[in-house]
N, C-alpha and C positions, 0 to 999 in steps of 0.2 A: 666483867659481865659482856664484854664484847660491844660496849657503847659508853658514849660519855653521859655524865650525869650532871646536873645543875640544880641547885638549890636556892629558894629565897625565903628569907624570914622578916617580917616586919617587927622591930624591937626598937626602943629606944635607945639601948645601950650598945654601942657598936663593939664594944670589948666582949660583952656577954653574948652578943649574936655570933661573933666570930668562934668564941669558944664551943657553942652549941652547933654550928655548922661543922666544926672541926670533928665533933663526936659523931654527927650525922654521917660524915664522909667515912669514919672509922666503922660504922654499922655496915655500910656498903661493902667495905673490904672484909669485914668478918664473914658477912653472908657469901661473898664470892669465894673465899677460903672452904666454906661449907658446901655450897650448892653449885659450884661451876663443874661441867663435864669436861672442860678443856684442861683441868688441873688434875694431874693423875693422883696426886696427894689429897684431894678433896675428900670430904666425908661421902658425897654422893658418889664418887669414883670408887670408893673403898666399898660401899654398899653394891654399886653395880658389879663389882667383882666377886661377889659371894652369892650368886644364883643358888636357889635350893637350900639356903640356910636361913634361920632366923636370925637376924641381925639388929641388935640394940642401936638405936639412933639418938642423937641429940634432940632437944626441944625443937630447934629451928628446922631440921630436917623432917622430922615427925610432922610438924605443922604443915609444911609445904606438901608433903607426900599426901597427907590427908585432904588438904584442899584441892590438889590436882586431880585426885580420884574423884572427889565429889563433883567436880566440874566435869570430868569425863563422862559421869553418869547423867548429869544435868544436860549436856550436849548430845546425848545419845552416841557418845564415841567419836563424834566429829572433831573434838578435841581429846588428844590422847597422849599421855606422858611416856607410854612405853615404845616410843619410834625411834630411840637412838639409832639402832642397827640400820634401819632404812634411811635415816639421816646420813650416817656416813657411808652408805652404798650409794646415796645420791652425790656424794662429793663433800660434803659438809662435815669434814672429818678434823677440822681445826677452826679456830676463830677466824671470822670472814676476811678480816685484814691480811691474814697470813696466806690465804689461798693464793697461789703464784699467777699473777695477771688474769684471776678470775677464770682459769682454766683448769680442766680436770679430765685427764686422759685414761685414767684407769679404766679397766673392764669392769661393768656393774657386777655388784656381788649379790648373789641371790639371798632374799630375805624371807625366812619361812615363819618368823615369830611377829605377827601383825596384830595389832588390835587386842593386846592380852592384858589390858588394865584390869578387866574383871578376874584376872588370875593372880593379881598382886594381893597378898593377904596382910592384915594388920593385926598386931597383938597389942591392944591398947594398954592391958595391965603392965606387960613388961616393955612397952613403948618399943617395939620391935617390928621389922619389915621383912617379908619373905617375898622374893622374887621367883618366879617361874624360871626354869633353866632357858637360857637363851635368850631372856628379857632383861634389858637395861633401860633405865629412866634417863629422859631429857626433861629437865623442869624449865629450862628456857625462859620464856616471857612470864610464866607463873612465878618463878623465883625473882624475877626482877620486879613485878608487880607487888609480890609479898613484902620484898624489902622497902619498896617505895612507901608502901602503907604503913610499915613499922616506922619509918622515919618520918612520916607525917603526923603519926599519932605521938611520937616522941616530941617533935617541934611545936606541935599544935597546944601543949602545956604552957608554952611561952608567947605565942602570937600567932598570927595568920602566916601561913607558909605554903610553898608549892615546891614540888619536886619533879624535874624532867629528868626521866630515866629513858634515855635514849629516844626521845620523841614522844613516849608515853607520859602523860601528866597527871599527878595525883595532887589534889588540893585539899588544903584544910579550910577554915573559914575564910570568908572575904577580907581583904585589906581594909582598913579604916575608910570609910567613905566612899567604897566601891560595891557594885552588885555581885562581884565575883573576881576571880583573876581572868584579865584578859587572854584569851587563846584562841587559836584558829585551826580549821582544818585545810590542810594544804593539798594541792593538786599532787598526783602521783609523780614519781621520779620518771624522767625521760632519760636522762643521763646522769650518772652520779655526781658529776661536778656541777651540775646546773643549780640554780636558784629557783625553788618552786615557788610560783604564786599562792597566795592565799585565796581559798575559794569563798569560805564565809567565817566571821567571827563569832565566838561563843564567850559567854561567861560560866567560869567553872568554879564550883564551890562544894565542899565536902564531897568529892567523888573523883572518879577517875576517867580520862579520856584516853582510850587505848587505841592504837591502828595497828593492823596487821596487813601485809602487803606483799606482793610478789614482784614489785616494781624496783626494789633496790638490791636486795641479796641474790643476785643471779650470777650463774657461770655457765661455761660450756662444759658438758660432758660427754666425750666421743661425738663431738659435732652437733650436739642437740642442746637446746637451751635447758637449764634447770634452775630450780630455786629451793629455798629452805622450808617451804610450807609442804609437809606430807600429808597425802589424803590416806587416812588410816585404813581405808577399803582396799588401796591398791599397793600401799608401800611404797608409791612413786611421788615424785612432785605433783601437787594437785594440779589436774586439768581444768581448771576453773576459768569463768569469763570475768571474773573480778579482778581488777588490779589492787584496790585497797578496801577495807572495811574499818570503819572507825566506830567503837562502841563508847557510850557513856554509860557508867553503871556507880552504884554507892560504893562498892570495893573495887580495888584494883585487880585481884585475882579474877573476879567475875567479868570485869571488862576485858582483860587479856584473853581469857578463855574463849569468851563468846566472839572477840574479833577474829581469833584464829579459825572457830568453827564456822563461822558465817562466810569467811573467805574460801573455805574448803567446800562449802556447800554450793555455792553458785548465788546467783541473784535471787531466782523465785524461792528456793527452800530458805535461804538465810532471811529474806523479807518476811517469810510466812512465821518462821520460828521466832526472830527477833520481836516481831509484832505482837505475837501471842504473849510472849513474855513481859510486853510493855517496856522493852530497853529502847533507849534512844539510839539511833545508828544513822550513819551515812555510808551508802555503798557506790563505790565508782567502778564501773566496768571497762573493758578493754577498748570501747568505743569513746570513752570519755563522758558517757552519761552518768549523772548523779540521781540516786534516789534516796529518799529519807523514809524512815519509819514514822509513823504518828508520834510517838512520844518525842521526837526531836524538835517538832515544831514549836514548843514553847521557849526552847533554848535559842533557837534561831530568831524568833519574834523579840526576845528580851535582848538580844545582841544588837538588832538594828533599831530598837525603839529608843 
């Protein structure tokens, strides 16, 4: 999935915990084989290779596609899973660590199939997906969040747990004697190798804290800075005044989608939309200013009390 995963489980039996964590690791491996756009043999890649055809899909791919389209509708299309061609045209055609020296010098590719999530059709009875010709899916952070949620649901049958999926944190119940899992919102990256200071701590319990940013996955395309967050309205890397958006939500998929949507929207629209939905969020702009939605205040107050 292009990032490192870390898992914590509070359990009296170390041997049992090790066995459960290995099974959780296997769940991530199975999800990657199904949902990765970087694997030509994945089920997602096979679906993308069959536009204009009703394609039966597995339970896992079906659930992720359904949730991704739901979040596209909830965000008004600011989160859009149909932007794979635009991502590749921007230079993100392989896993980030494989981009050569973070440089990309190919000529931009015209992308004419933008924002077509409404054209994706679902057949629930046959559990099949139909993609419009020219449209391919990138499930990205939604796939990561979905899998993290599945792992937490699995481990929670045994004890308090936390999953760190590339910096996006999904928690079960709090560890014994604690109000939650101790986490923190960090400052944006200035350089990839630097250690980022923590801006403020939070206690996370039975929910997800997801961050989307343009501060880390960046490269040069034909002498211009590019990043991996595409604005569905233009098909280009988002011209946003925000560096990072962190969203807390009950489900990982919702946190992931709104972190991306808020980043694309920019400060004014993001604050308005996130506040209206009652979502807790922290937004950091390119001047370093931090703003919070009203729903985040109780989390911060609990952390510092």
